VEXDO-587516 format. One line per 10 residues: number of its first residue (from 1); for each residue x, y, z of C-alpha. Coordinates in steps of 0.05 Angstrom, whole numbers, padded with zeros to 5 digits. Layout:
BEGIN
NUM) X Y Z  ...
END
This chain:
BEGIN
1) 00250 -00490 -00822  00262 -00496 -00750  00198 -00460 -00728  00158 -00510 -00778  00181 -00569 -00748  00169 -00541 -00674  00099 -00522 -00695  00082 -00594 -00727  00111 -00631 -00666  00056 -00589 -00618
11) 00004 -00616 -00665  00021 -00679 -00657  00026 -00679 -00587  -00039 -00651 -00578  -00078 -00703 -00631  -00032 -00760 -00595  -00059 -00745 -00525  -00132 -00749 -00557  -00128 -00805 -00605  -00094 -00871 -00619
21) -00040 -00865 -00678  -00065 -00891 -00738  -00026 -00900 -00803  -00042 -00832 -00857  -00044 -00847 -00924  -00064 -00772 -00943  -00012 -00732 -00969  00042 -00686 -00936  00036 -00612 -00944  00073 -00559 -00911
31) 00031 -00524 -00861  00038 -00455 -00837  00079 -00425 -00774  00036 -00429 -00715  00038 -00375 -00664  00014 -00386 -00598  00003 -00312 -00557  -00009 -00330 -00484  -00037 -00275 -00442  -00032 -00280 -00368
41) -00106 -00287 -00328  -00126 -00214 -00293  -00112 -00250 -00224  -00067 -00304 -00214  -00061 -00339 -00147  00000 -00368 -00122  00014 -00404 -00050  00036 -00343 -00013  00018 -00282 -00052  -00051 -00268 -00108
51) -00019 -00226 -00163  -00067 -00175 -00202  -00041 -00162 -00275  -00063 -00101 -00298  -00009 -00085 -00354  -00049 -00064 -00411  -00118 -00070 -00385  -00169 -00013 -00388  -00166 -00010 -00308  -00109 00033 -00314
61) -00141 00089 -00363  -00155 00151 -00323  -00124 00116 -00248  -00068 00130 -00208  -00032 00072 -00180  -00069 00089 -00117  -00135 00081 -00152  -00116 00022 -00176  -00082 -00002 -00110  -00156 00014 -00080
71) -00184 -00036 -00135  -00129 -00095 -00119  -00164 -00161 -00091  -00156 -00172 -00013  -00129 -00100 -00009  -00164 -00053 00034  -00155 00020 00057  -00175 00048 00123  -00200 00125 00143  -00132 00137 00159
81) -00101 00121 00093  -00069 00058 00122  -00066 -00005 00070  -00090 -00074 00095  -00084 -00140 00063  -00138 -00199 00086  -00137 -00151 00154  -00065 -00150 00155  -00015 -00091 00162  00025 -00083 00097
91) 00083 -00055 00074  00098 -00033 00007  00154 -00041 -00038  00159 -00010 -00111  00199 -00058 -00165  00229 -00101 -00097  00247 -00031 -00058  00211 -00025 00007  00178 00051 00001  00196 00108 00049
101) 00122 00130 00048  00073 00106 00097  -00006 00129 00110  -00022 00190 00083  00053 00213 00054  00044 00141 00024  -00022 00161 -00015  00005 00230 -00045  00062 00194 -00073  00021 00137 -00106
111) -00026 00194 -00137  00026 00217 -00178  00045 00161 -00207  00007 00146 -00268  -00023 00074 -00270  00001 00067 -00344  00067 00056 -00314  00040 -00012 -00278  00060 -00078 -00293  00026 -00111 -00241
121) 00008 -00114 -00161  00034 -00163 -00124  -00008 -00179 -00049  00040 -00228 -00011  00005 -00241 00050  00060 -00293 00074  00124 -00259 00050  00185 -00302 00063  00242 -00279 00116  00277 -00239 00060
131) 00221 -00183 00069  00233 -00127 00119  00162 -00131 00141  00119 -00136 00195  00060 -00160 00158  00029 -00170 00091  00076 -00146 00033  00050 -00106 -00024  00097 -00101 -00087  00083 -00056 -00138
141) 00122 -00070 -00208  00131 -00014 -00259  00135 -00030 -00330  00205 -00030 -00364  00212 -00029 -00438  00268 -00081 -00467  00268 -00063 -00546  00317 -00018 -00580  00304 00058 -00592  00271 00111 -00545
151) 00198 00096 -00533  00146 00126 -00486  00077 00159 -00470  00048 00224 -00453  -00020 00218 -00412  -00066 00282 -00387  -00115 00272 -00331  -00179 00314 -00312  -00226 00301 -00259  -00290 00326 -00236
161) -00311 00310 -00152  -00332 00366 -00109  -00280 00412 -00145  -00238 00397 -00209  -00163 00368 -00209  -00116 00368 -00262  -00057 00320 -00278  -00010 00304 -00332  00053 00258 -00337  00111 00233 -00390
171) 00146 00164 -00386  00212 00160 -00435  00252 00095 -00443  00315 00088 -00483  00345 00020 -00496  00418 00014 -00542  00452 -00050 -00535  00479 -00052 -00465  00451 00021 -00446  00380 00028 -00406
181) 00358 00091 -00392  00288 00103 -00370  00253 00168 -00345  00184 00188 -00312  00154 00250 -00292  00093 00285 -00268  00042 00344 -00243  -00020 00343 -00213  -00059 00403 -00186  -00115 00361 -00127
191) -00166 00403 -00101  -00199 00351 -00047  -00264 00371 -00005  -00272 00330 00067  -00330 00344 00110  -00325 00314 00179  -00378 00305 00238  -00350 00289 00313  -00383 00267 00370  -00350 00268 00439
201) -00380 00236 00507  -00342 00239 00570  -00362 00189 00620  -00338 00229 00683  -00384 00285 00678  -00432 00258 00627  -00415 00314 00572  -00424 00320 00494  -00388 00358 00451  -00403 00352 00380
211) -00359 00380 00320  -00374 00397 00246  -00318 00412 00203  -00303 00422 00129  -00238 00430 00102  -00212 00448 00032  -00148 00431 00004  -00090 00439 -00057  -00040 00398 -00069  00010 00422 -00131
221) 00054 00352 -00131  00114 00349 -00181  00146 00283 -00178  00205 00250 -00227  00243 00191 -00225  00302 00160 -00262  00330 00097 -00269  00396 00085 -00308  00428 00009 -00325  00481 -00010 -00351
231) 00499 -00088 -00372  00577 -00096 -00367  00579 -00162 -00391  00522 -00225 -00394  00528 -00233 -00316  00545 -00163 -00291  00502 -00105 -00281  00504 -00031 -00253  00452 00019 -00242  00425 00089 -00207
241) 00353 00099 -00189  00342 00165 -00168  00267 00195 -00146  00245 00259 -00126  00175 00279 -00105  00147 00344 -00082  00083 00392 -00063  00068 00453 -00041  00002 00446 -00001  -00053 00495 00026
251) -00119 00481 00062  -00169 00524 00088  -00216 00491 00153  -00283 00519 00180  -00302 00480 00246  -00356 00494 00300  -00360 00453 00359  -00420 00459 00412  -00412 00429 00479  -00470 00398 00518
261) -00483 00374 00606  -00537 00335 00605  -00566 00350 00536  -00555 00426 00558  -00518 00470 00511  -00466 00504 00558  -00422 00535 00500  -00391 00544 00432  -00339 00557 00386  -00328 00571 00309
271) -00258 00558 00286  -00224 00574 00223  -00155 00544 00203  -00106 00566 00147  -00052 00522 00134  00003 00515 00078  00060 00472 00071  00116 00437 00032  00146 00370 00017  00204 00350 -00010
281) 00241 00277 -00019  00301 00261 -00060  00319 00192 -00058  00375 00150 -00091  00388 00074 -00103  00456 00049 -00130  00456 -00018 -00141  00509 -00079 -00174  00474 -00151 -00192  00502 -00210 -00216
291) 00460 -00259 -00253  00480 -00334 -00274  00424 -00351 -00317  00449 -00421 -00333  00466 -00430 -00255  00408 -00393 -00223  00461 -00347 -00182  00442 -00285 -00160  00473 -00228 -00122  00448 -00162 -00107
301) 00482 -00109 -00076  00443 -00038 -00057  00462 00024 -00020  00424 00091 -00015  00407 00153 00022  00338 00185 00025  00325 00254 00048  00249 00275 00061  00242 00347 00086  00176 00382 00100
311) 00159 00450 00130  00090 00475 00148  00054 00534 00180  -00017 00529 00214  -00060 00591 00244  -00115 00567 00279  -00165 00629 00302  -00223 00607 00348  -00278 00654 00370  -00320 00627 00439
321) -00384 00654 00448  -00364 00657 00526  -00292 00676 00514  -00254 00729 00473  -00215 00710 00408  -00163 00656 00416  -00104 00659 00361  -00051 00592 00362  00001 00593 00298  00053 00524 00290
331) 00106 00512 00252  00152 00465 00235  00210 00449 00187  00221 00376 00196  00286 00343 00175  00292 00265 00157  00346 00229 00132  00361 00151 00121  00423 00116 00099  00426 00038 00080
341) 00463 -00022 00051  00436 -00082 00025  00453 -00149 00005  00419 -00209 -00034  00443 -00276 -00043  00409 -00339 -00076  00431 -00410 -00113  00416 -00477 -00124  00432 -00526 -00072  00452 -00594 -00102
351) 00421 -00621 -00159  00348 -00639 -00142  00331 -00558 -00153  00334 -00540 -00082  00346 -00461 -00065  00381 -00420 -00017  00373 -00356 00002  00410 -00298 00047  00418 -00231 00069  00419 -00168 00105
361) 00416 -00097 00120  00443 -00045 00162  00395 00023 00162  00404 00085 00197  00356 00135 00207  00374 00220 00234  00304 00254 00242  00298 00319 00268  00237 00354 00277  00223 00428 00309
371) 00159 00453 00327  00146 00519 00347  00085 00542 00383  00052 00612 00385  -00008 00648 00424  -00042 00712 00391  -00030 00768 00448  -00031 00840 00443  -00046 00825 00379  00013 00804 00363
381) 00047 00727 00357  00082 00708 00428  00128 00642 00431  00099 00603 00481  00160 00565 00508  00120 00509 00548  00100 00482 00482  00167 00496 00437  00209 00445 00431  00260 00395 00385
391) 00240 00323 00377  00299 00275 00357  00291 00208 00324  00357 00162 00314  00355 00094 00294  00399 00038 00273  00367 -00027 00256  00403 -00084 00232  00377 -00148 00202  00396 -00219 00170
401) 00361 -00269 00140  00366 -00344 00111  00310 -00379 00068  00315 -00458 00043  00265 -00487 00000  00262 -00562 -00030  00215 -00604 -00054  00200 -00680 -00033  00178 -00725 -00082  00153 -00680 -00130
411) 00093 -00659 -00100  00113 -00625 -00031  00145 -00556 -00033  00171 -00528 00027  00200 -00463 00047  00232 -00450 00117  00260 -00380 00132  00294 -00342 00190  00302 -00269 00202  00330 -00229 00262
421) 00332 -00157 00272  00368 -00116 00325  00349 -00049 00334  00378 00003 00370  00346 00070 00379  00334 00141 00409  00274 00180 00429  00289 00258 00447  00253 00314 00473  00314 00371 00473
431) 00278 00423 00523  00274 00385 00591  00315 00333 00566  00266 00281 00568  00301 00215 00531  00287 00145 00518  00335 00106 00493  00317 00025 00474  00347 -00027 00439  00319 -00111 00422
441) 00335 -00160 00377  00277 -00206 00353  00276 -00273 00312  00222 -00276 00268  00211 -00351 00235  00162 -00366 00182  00142 -00437 00142  00112 -00451 00079  00094 -00521 00056  00057 -00528 -00007
451) 00024 -00605 -00030  00003 -00615 -00099  -00047 -00678 -00105  -00042 -00664 -00179  -00049 -00604 -00227  -00128 -00593 -00203  -00116 -00596 -00124  -00063 -00563 -00080  -00063 -00546 -00012  -00019 -00494 00023
461) -00007 -00482 00098  00037 -00424 00127  00057 -00401 00191  00100 -00323 00207  00121 -00286 00270  00122 -00216 00256  00141 -00154 00296  00100 -00083 00282  00139 -00029 00306  00117 00046 00319
471) 00126 00087 00265  00178 00149 00290  00117 00207 00286  00076 00165 00333  00134 00181 00385  00136 00254 00380  00103 00282 00451  00081 00352 00425  00016 00372 00433  -00009 00395 00361
481) -00079 00434 00352  -00124 00392 00294  -00177 00432 00251  -00239 00419 00290  -00210 00437 00351  -00181 00376 00396  -00114 00367 00403  -00062 00302 00385  00004 00283 00407  00048 00214 00414
491) 00077 00173 00457  00149 00159 00475  00123 00092 00511  00098 00056 00452  00119 -00017 00456  00123 -00053 00386  00066 -00107 00373  00082 -00185 00364  00036 -00225 00323  00033 -00292 00296
501) 00000 -00313 00239  -00025 -00391 00209  -00051 -00397 00146  -00092 -00453 00099  -00098 -00442 00028  -00133 -00491 -00015  -00129 -00482 -00096  -00186 -00517 -00141  -00171 -00522 -00221  -00133 -00467 -00217
511) -00193 -00421 -00215  -00219 -00424 -00138  -00180 -00409 -00078  -00204 -00416 -00012  -00162 -00385 00052  -00177 -00402 00124  -00136 -00363 00168  -00114 -00346 00248  -00071 -00290 00274  -00070 -00270 00349
521) -00032 -00220 00397  -00024 -00204 00464  -00020 -00129 00453  -00015 -00072 00410  -00027 -00001 00405  -00088 00036 00390  -00110 00110 00388  -00129 00132 00460  -00162 00195 00485  -00149 00246 00552
531) -00177 00302 00575  -00126 00359 00603  -00151 00430 00615  -00203 00426 00590  -00181 00405 00521  -00196 00324 00490  -00123 00291 00465  -00118 00232 00415  -00053 00194 00429  -00034 00124 00407
541) -00027 00082 00476  00000 00008 00484  -00051 -00037 00510  -00052 -00110 00542  -00099 -00166 00527  -00104 -00225 00476  -00139 -00211 00411  -00163 -00267 00363  -00173 -00260 00289  -00208 -00316 00250
551) -00219 -00293 00178  -00240 -00347 00104  -00234 -00319 00033  -00259 -00346 -00029  -00230 -00317 -00092  -00245 -00339 -00170  -00220 -00318 -00237  -00272 -00334 -00294  -00267 -00314 -00379  -00329 -00313 -00407
561) -00344 -00303 -00488  -00277 -00329 -00525  -00237 -00296 -00460  -00259 -00226 -00475  -00294 -00223 -00407  -00256 -00232 -00348  -00289 -00232 -00274  -00249 -00239 -00218  -00292 -00237 -00149  -00263 -00242 -00077
571) -00308 -00249 -00014  -00281 -00247 00061  -00305 -00247 00127  -00273 -00247 00189  -00287 -00257 00273  -00250 -00219 00327  -00244 -00241 00399  -00238 -00173 00437  -00267 -00200 00491  -00198 -00206 00532
581) -00165 -00142 00504  -00244 -00109 00530  -00233 -00131 00604  -00165 -00117 00618  -00171 -00048 00591  -00246 -00026 00612  -00269 -00015 00546  -00343 00003 00571  -00387 -00009 00510  -00346 -00039 00466
591) -00364 -00102 00438  -00332 -00168 00460  -00336 -00204 00393  -00331 -00163 00319  -00355 -00191 00256  -00323 -00156 00187  -00345 -00167 00119  -00309 -00149 00053  -00314 -00166 -00020  -00302 -00148 -00087
601) -00302 -00160 -00160  -00270 -00140 -00222  -00291 -00143 -00287  -00265 -00127 -00357  -00280 -00134 -00429  -00233 -00131 -00486  -00249 -00110 -00557  -00323 -00086 -00556  -00357 -00093 -00617  -00286 -00099 -00651
611) -00283 -00031 -00642  -00219 -00028 -00596  -00263 -00008 -00533  -00243 -00039 -00472  -00289 -00030 -00411  -00281 -00045 -00339  -00308 -00042 -00273  -00294 -00050 -00199  -00339 -00059 -00137  -00322 -00064 -00064
621) -00347 -00067 00005  -00304 -00068 00068  -00335 -00066 00138  -00302 -00009 00188  -00275 -00046 00250  -00211 -00050 00272  -00170 -00046 00345  -00217 -00004 00393  -00255 00030 00338  -00320 -00002 00312
631) -00350 00014 00255  -00433 00038 00243  -00437 00022 00168  -00403 -00020 00110  -00370 00018 00054  -00398 00008 -00018  -00338 00034 -00076  -00358 00025 -00143  -00316 00053 -00209  -00325 00034 -00277
641) -00300 00064 -00348  -00285 00049 -00417  -00226 00065 -00461  -00221 00080 -00538  -00164 00054 -00570  -00132 00083 -00641  -00081 00031 -00663  -00049 00071 -00720  -00033 00133 -00680  -00016 00102 -00616
651) -00073 00143 -00577  -00123 00125 -00522  -00186 00164 -00494  -00220 00144 -00436  -00277 00157 -00387  -00289 00134 -00321  -00337 00140 -00262  -00313 00141 -00188  -00366 00124 -00136  -00424 00166 -00173
661) -00487 00132 -00140  -00458 00135 -00066  -00406 00188 -00042  -00358 00134 00006  -00336 00153 00074  -00335 00128 00141  -00372 00124 00212  -00352 00095 00267  -00341 00101 00342  -00277 00086 00381
671) -00275 00062 00455  -00229 00082 00514  -00240 00083 00590  -00254 00153 00594  -00307 00155 00543  -00335 00140 00472  -00315 00180 00406  -00350 00180 00345  -00327 00206 00269  -00357 00211 00212
681) -00335 00237 00150  -00340 00238 00074  -00287 00220 00027  -00269 00262 -00041  -00266 00198 -00084  -00319 00209 -00128  -00342 00235 -00198  -00315 00238 -00276  -00249 00224 -00301  -00228 00238 -00375
691) -00161 00219 -00400  -00119 00218 -00453  -00056 00176 -00468  -00009 00185 -00529  00047 00130 -00540  00100 00127 -00589  00155 00073 -00604  00155 -00005 -00597  00115 -00008 -00527  00142 -00078 -00519
701) 00150 -00082 -00446  00186 -00133 -00389  00177 -00127 -00320  00226 -00080 -00283  00251 -00118 -00222  00317 -00134 -00197  00308 -00206 -00197  00284 -00235 -00269  00261 -00300 -00242  00187 -00302 -00235
711) 00160 -00347 -00177  00108 -00379 -00202  00102 -00431 -00150  00102 -00376 -00106  00127 -00423 -00054  00199 -00462 -00057  00219 -00407 -00111  00195 -00358 -00078
END
């Protein structure tokens, strides 16, 4: 009876809005219960974030989480697998927990998480002081079943690009009264082929080196995660999260290098590198959560230990046309340990809806990286004491933050935040006792103002000061040979990069969004080159000089054909002023000003011909200019697929095509004071993928997040 009264009240409200109330002489009759099904749009734009809702979308079929991340609006991934959002560096979170992986390690880890497990991806371009980040944040939210009993899914994938790859995964969830247990596991066998071409021009003697190379690699990667949660009562929860990721990898690389002087060939070499390695990651997180839904008070305590170990061996065999055989063997057994304790608390202030949030974190890292170098002499491997060493990195990072949100006259939402971080670290090379100790504190304020003129027009202004710190491996000073005959090493003198970012975002009719951003920095670290003993060496170097970045982005999400067709369109352009940066660092040939273009579109069609067939596609383009590296082309990407759903058996079968019309890659030139260095390569992200999914149990889900409060406004309630 209550449901009938509610439905009648809703209908009466609708008719009252459309016409005057008139006496009704018709007979009264009962109406059936009205069920309204609300479906979130594929893309949601909020004040500080863009949300990509992918749950139950055909885009998940046959993809990994890494693949879907590539297709997320505003996201771009460069040739080094670094993730960016609106041109800003990114820190990745998974279920509101900061990931320990970056770069290629993050890529390999996310490739083991089947996209079928995704709920949504949040691109937070202006994160609050709560987040431990130096730029934007990408929060990957996974599904969590909330119904009684056991349920789950099994998926299998087969991909054909240059070579064939396979993967399979299983997801299980058990919920009984106050106890919830989730488990996911996967195994992938990935075969990749990378082709590259390099041109290294040295100004001093006008010498030019041309290098062609091809690398065939195999990664066999098991992964597993377990989440246990128990409700002590209506307000108190405890839980444990365990994660495991491993890989056994092997690779063979063949390269040829030709040395020219004044366009005349002087010498050449052929090189083969045989490599193999193992990676192991074990992570743990124990948490306690107090959540008073009536008073909206949340206390979240987290403690954890992460261990990351990897060992690898590489044998470099080089044959010169003018010199005898040269052999190099390198081995490493890295051990990285991390310990942390984190507290977050939030509650309303007063009776007007103001919100106070504060917390802190203490984090310890202890990383040990032994590196052994051997030369092939007299038909045996002889240790090279001048290059064999152990690198250590120790860090203690402590942080405190506070956010305060308040709404004025129901139209102006404000959020002001302040984060303080103090870092104390030591980088040490054991042999020779080369050591650097440093410590410093940083205040990082942020501000968000959102004014709603009416329900169809709103304007948001943001400011954030951030600091990007070098990754620990970028400090490692050991000279390491690469696959193509050059060398690389880190730099113990690297400095952090401060950045200030201002933004404006205009929302129109909840469908159209325009963003204008300005960011500036007076120092940064990028790849540099040097030549020592005839060897070309790449290394990160801190450069000083002003860089100003201006960008403009447009986004819209539209539904057609009775909401069966959903289309999202993103367009962006950025203008970078490098003039001061170039002049101060003597980058000959580098452009004073650079323009980047990028854009993407996602589309999906649901229930084609009423036959439970879902279609989806993605197209993207990105320029390749960053720092002191300038691109020679714009990259175009495309992916489209179809999924057939069998409701009675809870099965799905899908096919997906990735970049079948043009194989993606990059072509860019890096400028340095000693010369220019061109890099061209082709990525192995193309071909066809076949997938199969079998589900069982009730698949009703909720978001697996430590905070159950959805930030609909994205501002005052963030």
